[in-house]
N, C-alpha and C positions, 0 to 999 in steps of 0.2 A: 504494500500500500504506500503510494508516494507521500500522502499527507494523511493526518488523522481525520476522523469524522468531523465535519464542520456543519454549521447551520445552513439550511437551504439557501438563505439569502446571502451567504458569504461570497465575496468576490475573490476568486482564486486566480492570481497572476503567476504563471510558471516562472517568471523572472524575479519574483519577489524574494526577499531574504527568507521569508517564512517557508516557502517551498524549497528554495535552493539549499537551505541548511537543515531542513527537517531530517533528524537522524534515524529515519526509517523505523520510528517507534521505539527505539532502544532507550530505556530509562537511564537516568543518571544514578550512580551508586554512591551512597554517602554513609560511611560508618562513623557514627558518633560515639558508640561504645559497643561492647560485645553483645549486648542484648537489644541494640537498636541500630539496625543497618537498613537504611531506606533505599527503596527502588522507586524513584520518582519519575512518573511518566513525563516525557519532554514537554508536553503542552502546558505544564504547570511551572515551567522555568523559561528564562529567556535563552532558549537554545540557539537562536540565530546570532546571539552575542557571545554566549559561552563556548559554542562550537566544541573544540577538542580539549577544553580545559577541565572536563569532568570525565570520570571513568564510566564507560559504557560497555566495556568488554566483559563477556562472561568469564567468571573466575571463581575459585574457591572462596568462600566467605572469609576465611582467615587471611586471605591475601588482599582483600580490599583495604586500602590504606585508610587510616583514621582521618576524619575531616573535623577540623576545629569548630566549624560552624556550617550550617546549611540553611537555605531559604527557598521559598516557593511562593506562587501567587495563584489566586483563583478569583472568579467573578460571580457576583450576585446577579440575579436571584437564585440561579440554579447550581451554583458552585462549580461551574465549568472552567475550562482552562483558556489559554490564549487561542485565538482564531485569526485567520487572515484579515478579519474586519477590525479587530481591536488591538493587535499586537504593537501598533505604532503610536497609540494614544499615550501621551505623557502622563496626564492626570485623568484617570477614568474613575468617576465616583463609584462605579460598580466593582472596582478591583480591590481585593484584600491582599496586602503584601505581608507575608511572614518574613520579616527582615532578617531575623536570625533565630536559630534554634541550636543550642549548644549544651554540651554536658557541663554540669555545675556541681559543686560540692554540696552534699546533702546537709552539711553542718549549717547551711544558710537557714534551715528550718528550726534551729535551736532558738529558744527565747532570747530576744534582744540581739541576735547576731546581725552583723552588717550584711548587706546584700538586698535582694529583691523578693524576699518572702513576704507576701502581702500583709499578714498580721503584724510583722515587725515594721514594715513601711508605714502602715496605718498608725501604729503607736508613735513613730517618729513624727508623723505629720501632726497628730493631735498634741504632741509635746511642743512642737514648734509653734502651734497656734493656728486657729482657723477663724475666718470672718463670719460671724453669725451662726445660725443653725444650718444643718445639712438639708438638702432637698432630696426627696425620694424620686428617683428617675429610673424607670425601666428595671426595677428590682435592685437598684443600687442606691447607696447613700453618697451624695455628691457634695463636696465641700470646696469653698474658696480658701486656699491657704494663705497665711500671712506672707507677704512678699511675693505671692504668685501673681501672674498676669491676670488682669481683671476679666479677661474673656476665656479663661481656662478653669475648668472644674476637675478636681481629682475625685474619682468615684471608686467606691469599694463595696464589695459584697460577695455572696456565695456564687460560685460558677460551676461547681460539680458536687452533687450530693454523694455520689459513689465514693469519691476520694476525700470528701469532707474538706474541700479546698476553696479558697477565695481568689478573687481577681482584683487587680487595681489598674485603672486606666485613667488617662487624661483626655479630655474632650474640649474642643473649642466651642464656645456658645456665643451667640450675638448679645449685645453689639460688639463687633470685632474691633480690635485696635487697628490703626492704620498699617497697611502693609500686608495684612492677612488676606490672601487671595483664594487659596484652596484650603479652607479649614478642615482639620483632620481630627481623628481620635486615635490614640495609641495605647496599647496594653504592653506592659513590661512586668513580668513576674517570674518567680521561681516556683517550680512544682516538684514534688517528691516522686513523680512518675518516672519509671525507668531508672530509679536510683539517683535522680537529681538532674533536672534540666532547667535552663533559663530561656525564656522566649520573649521576643518582641514582635508584635504585629501592629500594622496600622491600616487605616482606610479613611474614606471621607466621613466627616461627622454626620452626614445625612443617614449613615447606617447605624447610628447610635441605638435606635430601637431594636436592632437585630444583633447587638453585641453578643448575646448568649448563643444564638444560632451560629454566628461566625466562629466563636471560640470552640464550640462543640465540634464544628466541622473540621477545624484544624486538627483536633486530636483523633477524629475518625480517619482522616487521611494518614496521620502518623501511624496509626494502628494497622490500617489496610496496606500501607506501603512497607511495613516492617518485614524483612525477609530473614531476620535473625533466627526465627523459629523453623525455617526451611531446612532442607538437607544441606550438606556442606558444600554443594556446588550450585552456583547461580547459573541458570541456563535460560535460553529464550522462552522455554515453556513456563517459566515463572514470571513472565512479564505481568505487571499489575497496572492495568490501565483504567480500572474502575474504582470509584469511591468506595 
């Protein structure tokens, strides 16, 4: 197949970078730790830019080199990947970018430890001071921190009942300060999943009502793309192109 399945209204130009550099469906291999080896379908990364700087060759899992960090993107509302229609859009309000996913020390989850564990970050925010009372927004408690930009809220709350974990994100809200053209929201937090990971993802602030769906989908992808539980040889028969 020369290109992946695309929407019916997609304009496919054979000379476009999307078609020219499509890696024949081969996923990128990224080993964050022994229990988390991701096989990421190419349409969820900028394959036309990354080209040969990622591993796509079938190999024994133990031979896949460690990756200090990995990222990927997807699009709302259906959590699809890049297509010939959207891959050149610089700021697409429908796009979610997982800027970084990396292994991190589980000691971040200890009480009062430095780092990005949401309960500890929230404790530091409250200690530093907040302006007024919090606002309940989409299942989160949102605060204006002392010294924080007036158009930025820091929001905190539960994001996963199974893991008993919380999330912390910052979101731009109107009225915006001068110079804010594409207001965003960004989550950055530590999770104890897979023995400790830190994640940063962002998207347009228009997607704030769907923050929970977005975060849940990210972890669905991580779970479905994880081939660490497979046999010791990665082969084309193990391509994972579905959510």
